[in-house]
N, C-alpha and C positions, 0 to 999 in steps of 0.2 A: 187192536183197538183202532176201526176203521171211524172217518168222521172227524168233528173237533175234539181236540184232548176232551176227558173229562166230562162232556156231554153225557149228562142220563144219570149221575150218578150226585142230582143236587135232591134226591126226596130223600127223609128221614123214613126209616122204616119202626112199628109197632114190633117191640118183641115183647120179650118171657113168655111165650107161649106154654100155655099149660105144659106140652111134651116135651121141654128143657128142660135139661136135668145141670144139677151142677159142674158134675164130671164135662157135659157138650159145654160150656161156661171154660172150662179147663184147657179142654182142646182144642180149643177153637183162639185159647188164648194162644197155644204153641203156635198154632195155623197164622195168626196175626203176626207173629216174631221171625215165621219167616218170611210172611208177607216183606216187612219190614229191610229183610236183608234184601229183597227181592229191588226195594225201592232205591236202597245203598250205592246199588249196580246201577239206577242207571233204568230198572226193569219194569213194568207195569207190576206195583203191590201187589200181587197175587201168592197165597202159601195153601199148604196142602200138607196133612197131617194122615195117615192110616194108622188105627192102633186097631188091634186084636187082644183080648182078654185084659187089657190095661194097661197095656203097653206100646209105644210107639214103635212102629214097625217100619215104617217110610214116612218121608219128611220130602218136601221140596218147596220147592218155589220159582217162581217163573225165569226162565233163564232165554229168549229165543234170542235175544239182541245179542249175548256174550256167547251163546252157542253158533248165533245164527242158524237157528232149527225150530222151524215152523212148532212141531211137533214137542217142546219142551215148557210146555206148562205145568206149573205147581201140580196140579194132579195127576197128568201123566208122569213125571220123575217121582210123585209122591208112591203111582199104581207099581211101576216098574221096580221102587228098591223093593215096596213091602214083598212083590211075587219073590223075589233072589232071597229073602231072606226068612222068606216061606220055602222054598224051596215048590213054590207050585205054581200057577197060572191062576188057579181058583180063591179068590181071596172070601169064601164062602160067610165066613164068620167074622170080615172086617167094613168095622165102619170109619167111612173118610167125611174128614174135616176140612171144608175150603171157606173163605174168605169172602169168595167170588161165588155165584151159579154159576153151573159150569157150562162152557161151549158143547157144541152138538157132538167133537170131537172128542173131549173127555165124556161125558155123557155116553157115549159107545163105549168108550174100555172100563168105564165102570161097568157097564152091564153086561160085556165079553167077560171080565173081572170074575160076576159074579160078587161084585160089594155089596150086599148086605142091609148097608146103612148109608143114607149122602145128609149129611147135615152142614148147611152152609148158611154164609154171612148176608151180603147185599144181593138183591138181582143184578144182572146182567143186561140192559136195556139193548144192546146192540148186538152179543150173540150167545146167549143166553138159551138153554137146551132144558127147563122147566118150567116151562109155558112161558116166559117171557117176550120170544122170538116165538121158539117151536117147542114141542112139549116133549122133546125124546125118552126123559126120564118118567112120562106118565104112560106110554104108549101102550097098552095089556095086548096090543098081538106081538109081542119079545117073549121070547121066553123063561125069562128073568125080570122079578120088578124089584126095585129096591126102593126101599123107605127112605121116605126125605120126609126130612125135617130142617126151613128151610126160616131167615132171617134172627138166628142167632148173633149176638155181636153184630149184628149189620152196621149198624151209626159207626162204632170204631171203626169197621172196614171200609165204609163209604169216607169217612173223615181221612183214614187213611191215602184210599185213589184224588178225594179232591186236594189233597196236600199235593201229592204228589203230579199231578197236570197242573195245579197254580205255579210250584215251581218249574214247569216244562214251558208254562205260556212264559212267568218272566226271563226264563234264559233265552226263549226265543225273541224277545223283544231286544233285548242286551246286545 
């Protein structure tokens, strides 16, 4: 997260799109639980869950600081775990639930993995690749298109981010 901590997470999002199902909210709550684990470790609270045929086959939360790995994003970890569990890099019928709009790296990995559907919560005004900054996930020239549903439990994801960055700012003042 570049710039001033927490900047860009101050807006509320209109939720309850007609495309959002009760299942979407159920899986997003699991992704939010993953994000809370990241926050408990001092990581930016982003979580992801990969679902195939009603089963979680991959989950992850940000571990960039813990692992000192710039690719240890929640989505990347969930994709790796899902591919290992499926024993296949093609995640054709997988839905990935993420608490935050993916960055270009994660969006590219989703396209490479042939993820069928992405459901995410909050927009990311710093690195978002579904149109907040760039539209990687909307690029029609890629050979694979991902169905995207945005804004699912976005206000909960935003609240988690805001609380994390508020706490971070308080620690830096002390």
